[in-house]
FIVEX-984131 format. One record per residue: y, x, z of N, C-alpha, C in turn; residue number from 0. Coordinates in steps of 0.001 Angstrom, whole numbers, plus 500000, padded with zeros to 6 digits. Each point is the difference from the previous one (the first is absolute). Layout:
<nodes>
NODE   n.c2   n.c1   n.c3  ca.c2  ca.c1  ca.c3   c.c2   c.c1   c.c3   i
NODE      Y      X      Z      Y      X      Z      Y      X      Z NUM
...
</nodes>
This chain:
<nodes>
NODE   n.c2   n.c1   n.c3  ca.c2  ca.c1  ca.c3   c.c2   c.c1   c.c3   i
NODE 813439 375063 812724 499606 500417 498394 499517 499058 499639   0
NODE 499109 499113 500159 500009 498842 499478 500556 499013 500187   1
NODE 501088 500084 500867 500644 498967 500069 501233 500279 498839   2
NODE 500728 501534 499731 500440 500133 499010 499748 499458 498572   3
NODE 499082 500546 499858 499280 500017 498281 499503 498280 500025   4
NODE 499794 499475 501122 499604 498374 499713 501376 499476 499693   5
NODE 501403 500280 500503 501183 499779 499488 499961 499934 498818   6
NODE 500152 501188 500412 500100 500274 497986 499156 499439 498657   7
NODE 498952 500232 500754 499406 499134 498513 499755 498425 500120   8
NODE 500238 499632 501284 500227 498823 499629 501111 499664 499665   9
NODE 500794 500528 499849 501471 499758 499042 499726 499792 498751  10
NODE 499398 501447 499529 500109 500392 498642 498930 498682 499500  11
NODE 499077 499931 500204 499201 498618 499840 500577 498952 499709  12
NODE 500499 499738 500992 500476 498606 499910 501240 499388 500421  13
NODE 500801 500983 500282 501611 500015 499241 500322 499668 501867  14
NODE 501390 499611 500447 500841 499403 501057 500001 498322 499698  15
NODE 499887 499271 501271 500189 498354 499703 499317 499369 501701  16
NODE 500711 499287 500029 499396 499044 501855 499045 500782 499724  17
NODE 498935 499905 499615 498750 500405 500377 499248 501068 500300  18
NODE 501310 501196 499719 499340 501358 500013 499586 500509 501178  19
NODE 500511 499353 500975 499644 500242 501389 498123 499810 500303  20
NODE 499881 498833 500064 498843 499668 500054 499378 500569 498922  21
NODE 500014 500221 498930 498943 501122 499158 499808 501220 500222  22
NODE 500990 500776 500522 499819 500905 500478 499639 500251 501119  23
NODE 499767 499407 501145 499541 499366 501720 498228 499832 499145  24
NODE 499627 499270 499520 498767 499405 499240 499142 501732 499468  25
NODE 500873 500911 499296 499605 500738 498989 499823 501266 501547  26
NODE 500974 500103 500881 500343 500967 500754 498310 500119 501153  27
NODE 499711 498485 500020 498747 499459 501241 499207 500391 499726  28
NODE 499791 500419 498463 498685 500520 499479 499800 501409 499861  29
NODE 501610 500343 499573 499981 501558 499496 500116 501121 501114  30
NODE 500104 499526 501389 500429 500483 501152 498121 500330 500447  31
NODE 499795 499002 499880 498071 500338 500694 499897 500880 499441  32
NODE 499639 499743 498295 499134 500941 499092 500771 501145 499972  33
NODE 501107 500398 500416 501110 501746 499925 499236 500099 501193  34
NODE 500345 499586 501243 499003 500847 500938 498304 499610 499914  35
NODE 499810 499429 499634 498051 500391 499828 500090 500848 499276  36
NODE 500476 500213 498592 499822 501350 499283 500624 501550 500224  37
NODE 501331 499934 501875 500493 501038 500060 498691 500406 501057  38
NODE 499281 499005 500377 498678 500365 501120 498898 500662 499193  39
NODE 499880 499886 498941 499243 500430 499344 500238 501164 499037  40
NODE 500941 500124 499561 500360 501332 498937 500449 501137 501033  41
NODE 500627 499348 501217 500737 501358 500681 499327 500749 500397  42
NODE 498633 500288 500366 499117 500422 500786 499205 501171 498961  43
NODE 500013 498976 498842 499458 500938 498816 501080 501147 499131  44
NODE 501071 499642 500089 501237 500789 499292 500411 501207 501409  45
NODE 499894 499089 501304 500000 501754 500950 499142 501050 499937  46
NODE 498446 499700 499452 498869 500757 500064 500189 500909 498609  47
NODE 500593 499499 498847 500321 500583 499114 501329 501109 500137  48
NODE 500991 499450 500964 501219 500796 499861 499258 500783 500896  49
NODE 499474 500155 501312 499764 501224 500815 499552 500842 499161  50
NODE 498475 499288 499172 499477 501272 499179 500467 500669 498883  51
NODE 501213 499556 499661 500812 500753 498632 501048 501004 501343  52
NODE 500148 499799 501081 501412 500780 500563 499310 500745 500696  53
NODE 498464 499996 500606 499827 500761 500722 499405 501663 498858  54
</nodes>
């Protein structure tokens, strides 16, 4: 998910040229760890909420 979003957002913000791949990889190298950390923090909280709703 972070790959696809970064790919699209980099294209929207900066366009496609010879440096696009380098900008994308730089952005993705930041967004991927952030996404993993956010998922690790948010997923257990959301699971508890869903468990309470679905019981």
